[in-house]
N, C-alpha and C positions, 0 to 999 in steps of 0.2 A: 847781722840782722837786716841792715839796710840793703844788702845785696839780695836777700830773699824777698824783701818788699818790692824791689824794682825789677826782679827777674821777670823776663817776658820772652815770648817766642818771636819769630821773624814774620809773622802773618801780616800781610798788608791790609786785609779786610777789616781788621780790628778798628782801623781808623774810622770806618763808617759808624760803628757802634759808639765810639768815643765822641764823634760829632753829634750824634743823636742825643746821647745822654748829657754830654757837656753843655750843649746849647740850651736844652730844656731846663736844666738846673740853674745855669747862669741867668737865663731869662726870668725864671720864676723867683730867684733870689732878688734880682733887681726890682721886679714888680712888687715885692713885699715892702720895699721902701718907697717906690713911686706911688703905689696905691695901698697905703697901709690899712685903710678901713675895709677894703675889699679883699686884699690878698695877704695882708700881714697881721698886725695887732688886732684889728677888728675881726678878722676871720678866726683867729685863735680864741678871741673872747667869745664869739658866737658859738663855737663848738665846745666851749667849756673847759679849755685847757688852762692849767694854773699859770699865774704870772704872765698873761699874754703880752704885756709890754716888753718884758725881757725875752720871753720865748720867741715871739714873732721876729724881733730883730736878730736874735741869736741864730735862729734857723735861716733867716734870709742871708745873713753873713756867711754861714756855713755853706749854703747852696751856691753863693757867688764864688767863694774860694774853691770849693770842690769842683764846680763847673769849669773853672779856669784850669785847675790841675788836670782834670780829665781831658779837656780839649788839647792841652799841650802834651799830655801823656807823661806828666811828672808825678811820681809816687801815685800812679793811677790806682793801685790797689787800696791805698789809704783813702783817697777821695771817694772811691767806689764803696768802701765800707760805710762811710758816713751817709752817702746817698741811699744805699740799701736800707740802712736803719731808718732814715727819714721816710722812705716809702712804706716800710713795715708799719711804722707809727701812723702814717697818713691812712693806710688801709684800715688799721684797727680803730682809729678814732673817728673816721668819717664814713667808711663804706659799710661796715658791719651794721650800723644803724639803718642805712638804706636797705640792706638785705632784710633786716627784721621788719621794717615798716612797709617797704614797697615790693619786696620779692627779688628773686634771683636775677631776672633779666634786666631789671632797672639797675640793680647793683653792678652787673657786668658792664652795662653801658657807661655808667658813671665812673667806673674804675679802669677803663681801658688805658688811659695814659699812665695811671698809677702802676698798673700791671706791667706795661711795657718798660717803664723806668725801673721797676723792681728787678725784672729779668735782665735788662740791659746792665744795670749796676752789678748784678750777680755775675754776669758774663765777664765783665771787666775785672771784678774781684778775683775770679778764677784764672783769667788769661793774662792779665796785665795790659800794658799799653800797646803792644805790638811793634812792628818794624819801624813805623814812622812815629816814634815817640821819644821823649827825653829819657824815659826809662831804658829804652833799647840802647841809646847812645851812652848813658851812664853805666849800663851793664858792661859794655865793652871797655870802658875806662877802669872799672873796678876789677875786672878779671885779670 
């Protein structure tokens, strides 16, 4: 099962997507702890999510861990699965309200980063870490 999880191809360009997705999630996770009222617990409370004290810190931690995993390309698919789920939840809990209240174009503008992170995570979930990743190195060791 581990071999299937780390399986990847030898594409060099996947590194660019890993950097984009990894840096954004790492940064956002850190900001949930640095600016809890704005990005973490306070934000989760404002949008009405349950147990914001627990959920804000949990999601921040997951974003940090997954951001690092994606950046180094270690179990990239697992990290990408969690970031994909986070983005689906973010879109459902914040952007559909904007769609209902303010319309399609306002929602599209507000969700541009969410959409990019959703598709970037999906790309990595499908393709794995690529040539310059720990997954690629470990695939050669496991084979």
